[in-house]
Phi, psi and omega in degrees: 000122179275130184224146171269115188273063176268156182299315176249094174281171202294171191283145169246123186258150182237126177264120187268123173266189177284104196274107176287339178244043187290333180283128184258118184295140180284335176205160177300137183254161176293152179236145178305145186284337182286142183250140175272166180300132177086357183273163177297162178301148181305131183242129180285107178279152183290155180295131180297142178244156181283133178223136181287143173060212181246036184298132179265103180264095195233163171233150173270131175242122180259122186247105183231044177218107182261006184262005186288141172295165179299319180294319176296319177299313180297320179297313180292322177301316178295320179296320180293318181294314180301319180296314178303313181296325180295337177267008181069022179281153173239004184206157181222141171250114183256120183249144176215150188275142161235170196226152160232156184287332174198178187292344180262352186291147177246018182241124178268141173205155169265164176236123187308324181298327190246332188256117178298145178284161173305324181293320180293318175301321176300326178295316180296315182297324179298316180293322178295317174301322182306326183247014177057033173267120184282146185233136167256126181266136190218087172295139188226122179294116177297143178260010185298329179257013187246350185293142011276004176281192179210178187296337182277002182236014181292154185221072185301144181296332178221096180304322179300315181292325180299313182292323177298314178298318179295320178299320181291326178290316190277337184303317179296328178288323176299318183294318177296321175299320178292316179301327181254011173055047175296152186292319183205164179222125181271115183277341180200148182223117170061030181268065186303315187288345177262356183299328183290349184272068183303322180296317182291321174298320179296319178297320177299312181295318180298315177303311183299322183290341177284334184256341192218129183250008174276197180279138178249132193230160167226129176253135175171186180263143177146194182276157176297136181277125182298137174067014182236144174291155185212158173223155191233155169263130187238111180229066183291140177272124178241117182274078183232148176292159181303325183269016179303138180290164180297322179296322180290321180292320177300315179295322182292318178298314180302316180296316184295327183261013187301325183258023182260037182297341180291351178282347179308123178078013181250147174272128171273110189277340174216127177214112183191177181207140177290142182266061181224159177300140180087001187285340176302315180283330184226074188296334181259051176278085188294327183244040178299142181278134179093162182278163174304145180249165176300319178295318180297322180295320180291323175297317180299319180297314181298319179299314181299316181299312181296321180295317179298310181302315179296315182292318181294328178296338180267003173061051175288160183273347181178160177226131167243114184281135178262121358199172163231161175266137180302325182274347191290329184289358174290343182223173178266011182291154180282335180087202185279185188292344182262342187291137175252007178294131177060036179232170175303327183295335180294328179290329176292321178298313182299313181293325178299315185279337181268002175091005187278351181249008181289000000 
């Protein structure tokens, strides 16, 4: 994934519909123990904790396995929710891939091996509702067929056909999101080259509002959209040595974000760092060579602590840490270079949401 590592990468704008789920829980709430027919197995939700305001304490979950059985989906959904609650999170952003055959293609499609079905997504959303954990749904254009380009540089032969195809793909997911009262739905992510097609975006929004009454969002790089709410991906570059102390990293983050007063009241939709050498300077090394290292994991944890302190000092409206894999919790493995599951960085996430890093 090709990314521009600017401190404030572009704005994500949110179009607000008539929000049936507009109230945002401050913490996961207790849920009645009785289960209705067809509902997931009863899940012991964590004891609610006090959180000021409507802060979105979230984690990013990437779901790229569409071959799981219904029982496996329910089991993994429960594991993901339990894990999020153990970190004192109250929200999850669940991303899943969709595909085009090449950068010029105008046909959107899922791949059964990698793309969860709307029904599978509905299972996850049902488990999240069970514990009053709010969920943002985020279809994400895979870059597997776009390299060396990226999703922000696609050039479909027919933009009109591209948007028609995308509407057909996304509509069933919007309906599932509405049926399960997901908090928000991201209609587009980092589609820079398609941003000038305002007429097609307007048509997409109108279609989405007929099916979904929650918040409609766009995540990406670019300028802030006038008169619209927005959320940002934050991948700041810090030119610090691998052995930099926590105090030095805290100071570097404060300096880097010194002019980021515009983040006040904004949700950071992605915040993370690869656990590999050199990641302080290039935190979004999506295709970094080699597996995460022990040194990289320690660097990642210190970076998370500094990032949390800096973000909270700016009074942001929420943080979604990048990332864990939906399938990853089936094992004790650390996962890819970005995953913080079962690593020192997960303790930083927990302390960040529990108030220990303020």
